[in-house]
N, C-alpha and C positions, 0 to 999 in steps of 0.2 A: 402442434400442427407439423407434418413432416413436408420436407421439401419435396415439391413435385417434379423439378428438373427444369423449371422456367425460371428465368432472372431478368430483372430490369436493373442493370448497373446504374448506380448513381454517384455523382461526383463527391470528391472529398469534402468541398465546401458545404454542401447540403448535408452529408453526414454529420460533420462537425457541428453544424447549426443544431442538431438533435443531441449528438453525443455529449457536447460541451455541457449544456444545462443538467443532463443526467449525472455527469461526472461531478459537477459542483454540488448537487443535492444529496448524491449519495456519500460522498466523501465527506460533506458536512455532517450527515447523519452518523456515518461511522466513527468520526472523530469525537463529536458529542457523547456517543453512546459509550465509546471506549473509556474516556476519561471520567464520565458521569458514573460508569459502573464501578470503577476503582474507589471513587469517594461513596457511593451507594453500599458496596460490600463492607467497607469499614464502619460506615455510619449506621446503617439499617439492619445489615445481615450479620454484623458482629464477627466478620471474618478476622482470621489472624494475617500477618503480614505474608505468611507462606500461602495461606488459603486464597488471599487476594491476587497473588501472583499466578497460581493455578487457574483461577477464574478467568483472568486476563488472557492466560496462555492457551486456553481451550478452544478459543475462537479461530487464532491462526492454525492450530493443530488440524482441524476439521476442515478448515479452508484449504490447507494444503492438500490434504488426502483428495478432497473433492475435486479441486482443480485437474485431476487425473482421472478419478473414478467417473466424473460427469462428462468426460470427452464424448463417449459415444453418443450420448444425448444431445450434447452441443453440436456435434457433426450432423446430426439428424434435423434438429430444429434451426430455422433461420434466426439469426442473432436477436432480432427484434422481440421474437416471442421469448427467448431466454432472459432478455432483460426484463420483459413485462412480469413474467412469472417470479422472477427473482425479487423484483422491488414490492410486488403485493405480498409475497412471504416475509419479507424482511420488516414491513410495517405491522403486520399481525404479530410475528414473534417479538418484535421490540415492544409492542403494546402490552403482550403477556408478561414479558420480563419485568416491566414496571411493576407489576402487581403481586409478584411472588415473594414470599417471605422466606424462603428456604434457599440456603446456600446450594444444596443438592439440585433443585428445580432450576435455579439461576444458571448451573453449569450446563444442564441439559439444554436449556433455551439458548445460551450462547454458543454451544455445539451446533445448533441447528441454524443459527444465525450465520455461523462460519460456512456452513454446508450450502446454504442457499446463495451467500455471496460468490460462490465459485461459478454460479450461473450467470453472474452480471459481469465481472471485471474481464475474464479472459475471452469470452465471446465478443464482448463489445470491443475490445482492443484489437482483436484479430479482424474484426469487421472494418474498423477504422484503418488498420495498416495494410489491407488488401490493395494490390495493384501500385504500390508506390515502392521507390527505391532511393537511395542516395539522400540528397539535400531535400528532396519532396517529402520523403519519409520522415526525415529528421523534423522538418517544420510542421509537419501534421502532427507527430508525436509531442512536439513541443507545445502547441496549442493545446492539445489534450493534457498535458502535464500541468500547464498554467491553470486549466479548469479545475482538475480534481484538487491541485495544492491550493487553489483560491478558496474552494470549499473547506479545506483541512485549516486554513488560517484563522477562520473565526471560531471554529469549533472548540478549542480549548477556552476561550474566553467565555463563550456561552455556556458551556458546560460548569465553569467555575462560578459563574454568577447565579445560574440557575440552581446550583446545588445549595447556595446559602439560603434559598427560599424552600427548597424541599430535594431531599435526595432522588426522588423518582422523577423530578421534572426534566432533567437532561434525556433520560431514557424515552419519556412520553414526547418530547421535542423532536429525537430522532425518529421516532415512529411516524411523526407528521411528515417530516422530510422524505423518508421512503415512500409514503403514500403519494406526496407531491410528484415524486419521481415517476411512479406508476402512472398517475394521471397524464404526465408530460408525454411518456412514450404512447400511451393510448390515443392521446391527441394527434401525435406525428403519424401513427399508423393510419389514423381514420382521414387526416387531412392532406398527407403528402402521398401521391401515388408512387413516387420514386423510392420512398422509404419502405411502403408497403410491399412493393415487389422486388426490392433488392436482396440479392444474395452473392454479391461478388466476393465475399468472404470463403466461399467454398469453391469458386470457380477454378482457381488455380490448382487447388489440391486434387480436383477431380478431373481435370483436364488431361486425358491421356497423351495429348500431344505436346505437353509442355515439358521442358526439361527440369529434372527434380535437382535441386541444389541444397546443400547442407548449410551454406553460408560461410562465414569467417571464423577460424580457430580463435579469434580474440573473444569470442563469447565465452570461452572457459575462464579466463582470469576475471572477466567481467562478472559472471555468475558466482566465482569464489567472493569477489567484493560485495556483491548485494547481499549474499547470505550473511557475511560477517557484519555488514553495515546495519542490517536489520535486526540481527541478534543484539547489538549493543543500543540499537534504538529501542528495542522491546523493554530494556532496562530503563533507558531515559523516560520512555512514555508511562511506564506502568509502575516502577520501583522509585524514580525520582519524586513523583508526587506524593508518595507516602513519606519519603525522606525530608522533603522540603516541609511537610507540615509538622512531623514529629521531632525532627533534629533542629530545623532551623526556625521553627515557629511561624511559618508563613500561613497566611489564609488561603483557604481554596481559591479565591478569586486572584489572589497574586500568582499562585502556581498556574492558573490558567493563562494569566498575562505573560509569564516567562515561556510557556509553550507556544503563545501567540507569536512571540517574535522568532522562536525557532522555526514554526511553520512558515511565516512571512519570508525569512531568509531562504528556506527552501524553495518557495514559490517563485521568488525573484530569481534565483539561480537556475531554476527549471526554465524560466522565460528566456533567460539569456542564452543558456546553452542550445535551447532549440532553435536560435537565430544564428549561431555560429558553428563552424564546421572544423576547427582547428583540432579539436580532440577525436574526430573520427579515425578510426583504424590506427590510433598511436596508443600503444600499450604503456608507455611511460607514464602518461598521466593518471592511469589507475593505481599504480604504485603510489605516486605523489598523493593522490587523494586518500588512499588508506592511511598513509602515515600522518597526514594532516588531519584527519579525524581523530586518530590516536591522541595526538597533541591536544586537541580541543577537550577530549574527554580528561585528560591529566588536569588541564586548567579548570573543569567543572568539579573535579575531586577536590580541589583545594579552595575553591569559591565559596564564600559565605555572604558577601553583600550583593545587593539586587544588581548592581551595575556589573560586577565580575560574573555573576551567574548568566546575566543577558548575553555579555560578550562570548562566553563560552558556548552557550546554546546557539548564538546567531552563527559563529564560525562553524559549529557542528552541523547546523543545517544547511550550510553552502556546500559541504563536502558530502552530506548524505545526498544531495540533489546529483552531484557528479557520479557518485557510485550507483546511482538508480538509473540515470540515463544511459550510462555504459552498458549495464545489463539490457535495457529496453532496445537500445537500438543495435548493438552488435549481435543480440540474439536473433533479431528479426532481418537485419540486413542480408539480402542474398538468399535467404531460406524460402522454400517452397511451401513451408508448412507453418504459416504464420500463427495460427490459432494454437497449435501445439508449442510453439516457442513462448508465446505469451502464457501459457499455463505453466511451463517451467519457471518462467521469470517470477511469475506469482506465487508458485509453490515454494521457491527458495526464499523468496523475502517473508512469507508467512512462517515458514520453518524457523528462520531467524528470530522472528518476532515470538513465536511461541517459545523457543529455548530461553530467550532473553527475559521473558515475563515471567515463567514459571521457576526456571533455575536461578535467576535473579532475585526473586522473592525469598527464595531458601537461603541464598548467600547472604542477602541483606539482613535476615533475621539472625543469621549466626555471626557474620563478621562485621556488619555496618556498611554503609553507603560509600564511605571513601575507599575501602578496600575493594568493594565491588567495581567502581568506577575505575580505580587503577588496573584491576584485572581486565576490564573492557579495553582499555588503552592498550595493554598488552596484546589482546587478541587481534586489535588491528595491525600491530606491528608483525605478528605471525602471518596475517593475511598479507601485508605487503610482500613479504619474502616469497610466499607461494605464488603470488601474482608475478613476481619478477622471474621466477622460474618458467611459469607457464608463457609469459610474454616472450622469453628468449627462445623457447621451443617452437621449431618451425618444422611442421610435418611435411613429407614429401608429397602427399596428396591432400587435397581439401577434406576436412573431417567436419 
């Protein structure tokens, strides 16, 4: 449905009451699907380590491209219709994915899943961030981050335990969560007039009388940081489960529990960072965050016991959160084009996930997990140097 030019603005609290549950459900579905698909590829589709990495990496590749290719459609449709169409499509595609027995078909369906997800997150995030600045923007995004990360917390444990019953069960469970999200936004559209008529996500972009602002140049080191962070996270989420099972002899449920603690640490850190402002517009903490994440990856490379693995993943989860919120906040702050900035943020992190999952699988097959994780730590060191250069760069005019 095209925008007819009328709009009924709605407060951030009411939008959060709808967007929060949607973020929980879809993040839980994505996390369960992603880890479940890694196990399913190895156990049922008999994929190699490299093929499993490519299967995992195809989702963020198509998501990254679609974040930009879908912008004309997202600018024309009101966000609620993007969200509804995306969640219904995700439910159908995940259900089909659970039934295929071919690796090639699984790759096609996972690519379509990534494509349709681009109509969910960027439009919804731009909708939420509209008409907010400074501490209000940070708090609103902080609550949103708590919601999606809360969904991500339980998904590894669910996927690990469900996989021990059937490799298809985590994927079917994800399809059910996507369907529940579609029913949630349908209920909100029908029951809440403010949500039904709201289109303030597009108002600022379309208002010819409003000043156009690009925002803060700190978005550039923040974007470098989120790309590199999600590159190494692609390794941890997709290669580490294979290495933990084959090299360390852990069960699928134990791997799920380890990733649960990582997700919990990220969620707690996101909640805290959304309530404080000391990191706003301060570039030095981005450099520290990149170096600290690299240190955690070095610790993970040398860890074998469950306690050491848990500690390294918890530490890494905290600094993943710091690097994530820097990109989200500094990308949106002061900008007149929130939807486009959310698309850039999402495409950068998905590009990192794609490279980390696919390239990481090939490196793991050739060199092993220890060398791979050490290389990831080195990548974060290079990232810190690049961020330091960008932080010290001060343009004469805003860019």
